C-alpha positions as semicolon CSV with decimal commas, in nm:
position;residue;x (nm);y (nm);z (nm)
1;M;-9,736;10,891;11,638
2;I;-9,393;10,825;11,500
3;P;-9,180;11,140;11,470
4;L;-9,028;11,220;11,133
5;A;-8,683;11,226;11,296
6;Y;-8,683;10,844;11,302
7;L;-8,596;10,856;10,933
8;L;-8,260;11,003;11,029
9;I;-8,157;10,687;11,216
10;P;-8,095;10,467;10,907
11;Y;-7,930;10,764;10,734
12;G;-7,701;10,813;11,034
13;I;-7,609;10,444;11,037
14;F;-7,524;10,462;10,667
15;V;-7,313;10,777;10,716
16;A;-7,129;10,614;11,007
17;A;-7,052;10,306;10,794
18;V;-6,917;10,526;10,513
19;L;-6,699;10,718;10,760
20;V;-6,561;10,397;10,910
21;H;-6,483;10,268;10,562
22;G;-6,307;10,593;10,477
23;F;-6,097;10,589;10,793
24;L;-6,002;10,225;10,739
25;T;-5,897;10,309;10,384
26;M;-5,683;10,598;10,509
27;W;-5,528;10,374;10,775
28;A;-5,445;10,105;10,517
29;L;-5,286;10,363;10,286
30;Y;-5,079;10,502;10,574
31;R;-4,983;10,160;10,710
32;F;-4,900;9,981;10,386
33;G;-4,811;10,273;10,166
34;G;-4,978;10,371;9,848
35;E;-4,924;10,543;9,520
36;F;-5,032;10,894;9,436
37;S;-5,341;10,768;9,256
38;A;-5,462;10,593;9,572
39;F;-5,419;10,909;9,779
40;F;-5,593;11,111;9,507
41;A;-5,885;10,866;9,498
42;T;-5,913;10,890;9,877
43;F;-5,914;11,269;9,853
44;L;-6,193;11,252;9,594
45;F;-6,387;11,016;9,821
46;W;-6,364;11,255;10,117
47;A;-6,445;11,559;9,901
48;A;-6,756;11,390;9,760
49;S;-6,861;11,274;10,108
50;L;-6,828;11,625;10,248
51;G;-7,019;11,766;9,951
52;I;-7,303;11,518;10,002
53;L;-7,316;11,596;10,375
54;F;-7,320;11,970;10,306
55;F;-7,603;11,949;10,054
56;T;-7,797;11,711;10,280
57;W;-7,761;11,957;10,567
58;T;-7,877;12,254;10,360
59;L;-8,173;12,070;10,205
60;L;-8,296;11,913;10,530
61;A;-8,242;12,218;10,754
62;P;-8,590;12,370;10,700
63;V;-8,771;12,042;10,775
64;D;-8,974;12,031;11,097
65;W;-8,855;11,701;11,241
66;A;-9,118;11,703;11,516
67;Q;-9,396;11,637;11,262
68;P;-9,546;11,289;11,268
69;L;-9,434;11,047;11,001
70;L;-9,779;10,911;10,924
71;Q;-10,120;11,069;10,961
72;F;-10,296;10,734;10,986
73;S;-10,590;10,636;11,202
74;A;-10,692;10,271;11,243
75;F;-11,055;10,371;11,295
76;A;-11,273;10,508;11,019
77;P;-11,459;10,831;11,088
78;T;-11,814;10,785;11,215
79;G;-11,972;11,008;10,952
80;F;-11,924;11,023;10,578
C-alpha cells in the first residue's frame, strides 16, 4: 500500500521552488537595487506565501498520513 504521505512530496517540491524563487528575487533586489514598489511587491509575495503555508498547515494537521492512498485490490472477491 502507498501511504498518503507520498502526496506531500510534490507539494514539498513546489514549495521549495517557490521559496528559491522568492530568495532569488530578494537577492536581485538587494544586489541591483529596486524601487519601493518592487520591495512592496516582494513583501506581498512573502506575506501571501506565509498565509498559504499557515492555512495549509492548519487544514492538513488532522489528517492521518499513515492511511493508505488507495484501497485497491487487483483480485476480485471470490463471492458476490
